[in-house]
N, C-alpha and C positions, 0 to 999 in steps of 0.2 A: 363336354361341350362335346359335341361330335365332331370331327375335322373334316372340311372339303378343299383341304391342300392337296396337291397330287405328291405322289409321292416322295419321301424325301432319299437320294439315293448320295451318298455322302461321297467324299473323301475324291471327288472329282476334279478342284480348283487350282491344285498345284502346278507349277508351266513347266516341271520337270517332270512329271510323268511319259511313262513309255506307251504308249497306246500301241494295242494291234495292227487297227488302220483311222488312227485318229480318233477323236477324244468323239465317245459316241450322243447320241441325239436321241433324247426319251419323250420327245413331244407327242409322235401318236401313240408311243404303246399308252402312255399317260392317260393321253388323251381315249385311249377304248377300253385301258384300267377306270378311268371314272364314272364313261357311260355307261358300263356292264356291272359293275361290284353289286353287289350283292347287302353289302355292312359298310357305315360310317361309323370306324373307333374313336373311338374321345382322345384326343391329344394328350399325351404322355401314359394313354393304358401299355400295358404287355402286347396285349394285340396290333394295337401302331405300330411299338417300335420292334417287332420281331418283323413285324410287315418289311418298313422300311429296310431291317438290318441285313433279310435276306434278298430284298430285291437291290439292295448296295452289295454285297457276296456277291451278285448274279453279274454285275454292273460289273466288276470288278476281275472277276474268274472269266467272264467273255473279253473282254476289253484288254487290260493293263497286262503286261509282256515280262514288268519285273515284279517280285515277292514283295520286292522291302516299300513302293508302291501303295501295299493294302492296306486299309485303314480297318475293317472290319472282323478280318481275323488276326493274329499271328504268324509268326512265321513254321511254328511247328505244328499249325493247323494238320490235320486231316480229315479225311469222310470217307465213310465206309456207307453202301446201303445192305440192310436186310444179311446183318451179319459177316457179307462179304471183303475182299478184300481192299484196305483200306490203303488210300494215293494223299499221300503228300501235296503239298501244294504247288510243288516244280510240276510233278505228275497231272496236274489238274490243268496249270496249263500247257502244256505240252498238248495232253489228249481232249480236253475239253472236256465243259462240264457233262453234255448229252452222254458221249462215249465214259464217261464215268459213273454216271446216276443209271445209264439204260442196262449198262453193259450188253453181253449177246441175250435178245428172250426174242419168243417166237414174231415177232412184226418189225425187231431194229437187228444189225447186230454192228455189233461198237468194234469188233475186231477188222472189219472192214474198210470204216470211216475213218479220214483225218481229224482232224480241229477242223479246218477249213469245210471240208465238207459236209459234216452234221450240223455244223452251223447255217451253214447254206443250204440241207434240207430242212433247216427247219423253220428259219427265214422264208424259203418258197411257201410252207404250207402255213405260217402265220405270217401273212403280210402286215399285220398290224399290229406286231409285237405280243408278246406271247402275255396278257392281263391276269396273269393270276392271284389272286388274293387270300389271306387270312382269313378263318370264318371263327374260330375259336380257340384260345390255347389254352390246354388244359391240362398244363402242368407251369410247374415255377423252375426258376433260374436253375435253384439248384439239381434238378433231373436231369438238363437239360444236355450238360456236356460230363462224360464219362473219362471222359481222356486227356481231360487238361480243361483249362482256365478259358474264360468261354468271352471277359475282357469286356463285360459288361459290370456299371458299376450300379 
């Protein structure tokens, strides 16, 4: 059955979470996502699970200051783009996801940005949130993670 509910960003309700700028509100981003999405994935489908997991990780990496408050990834999580440098969770919290994922490229100089300046820039461009969606998952969980446990059961 297709799931018409808003994205499920998990691990937001613990009152002891150390938030960067207060608990985030995704109402506008969810509204924009629901209005513009091209796929409605079935409840429990791999696409829906991945979509919610990545939206949860994005929420945590953008808003949580303590990696111990993360539920979407483990403390030893690392991220790398296109075979580049690996960043640990502390570096992601410090540098920001945009700077880690985009690095220096022709249209964006991550080395000239801070966490806050990069997020101010993207929030200024995507004023109604950044409503990305999973179109299709073409590989199974075993192939997802080459450097450790995904945490999925």
